C-alpha positions, 0 to 999 in steps of 0.5 A: 073364149071359153075355158074350163076352170073348176069343173065348168066352162067359163068365158075369159078375155085376152087383153092384148097391147101393141105398140110402135118402138123407137125404130118405128116398128110395131111390136107386141107389148104384152098378153094377159088372160082375165076373167073379164074386161074390167077396170081391175083387169085393165089396171093389172095388165098395164101396171105389169107392162110398166113394171116390165119396163114399158115407158116413154108412152106418148100416145094410147088409142083405144075404145072408150071402155071406162075401166081401160081409159081409167087404167090408162090415166093411172098407169101412163101418166102423161100419155095422150089418150086417142078415142078410136074414131071407128068405135066412137062412130058406132057409139055416135050411131046409137044416139042418132035417128036412123033416117039422119045417120047417113048425113051425120056420118058424112059430116063426121067422116069430113072432119078427118078429111081436112089438111091441118089441125085448124081445118079439123077443128073448124069442120067439127064446129060445123058439125056441132052447129048442124046438129045442136038445133036438129039433134041436141042429143047427138051434139051433146054427145060429140061435144063431150067426146071432142077432145078425146076424139081429136087428140090426134091433131096435136101430132104431126099430120104425117101419123094421123092415119096411123094413130086415129083408130084402133083398126090395126089392133082390130085386124090382129084380134080378128086373126086371134079370134080366127085361131081360137074359134077353131079350138072351141073350149080351151082346157086351162088358161095356160092353153090360151096363152100358148096359142095366143102367145104364138099368133102374137110372136108370129105377128111381132116377127112379121112386123120386125121384118116388114117396113116401118110403121112410122118412118125415121123422118117422123121419129126425128121430129120428136124432141124432148125438153125439160119442163121447169120445176118438175124434172119431167120432160115434155114432148114438143113433137110426140110420135110414139104410141101404143094400142 
């Protein structure tokens, strides 16, 4: 979005994080306005969330923006990173010949249609076998992304559809864009925070009053066990996430 600063109009970005709390409801975790989406900006944002009490994060779902991924690792150690399947498909399409994209896309989608983790990985192997001879660049791309793309398989299947993409956050972003586009140019950054903050507050209220994003029966399956000689607790069946 555009904002006036120092007598000129510059671009600014809103960094937003949402999460699922211990009651299974989604909530907005934080908002920050930055000049650009850099590693430094994401690091400052996540560090602020942690300083304000964010803890117990089991999973972060996002796109593969390098600065964001590094900031997640630095500020949320122990959290699993899930690469958004929707964003990844767009990345893969960029290295796939246009004529073969429908086939590759269909096989990629079939990976997510499997009934259990073992079948997901087996289908991913079949996708690699298909592309390794015909499309080596695509196969390399897939292999490099495998662990992060299939991180969701280490979680209970009941939550796969909620955690394997950033689509819920993108829907929120779309509403933010709709409201901010009507303004055009903001007079200052505080004005951005007031408008976007109001949108986020409204959304959090709706989430709090609506049905749970993750059911209590799923939350109950999360158990913490001590990791020997570390003083750290390990999640045997993790469930919570932030996106």
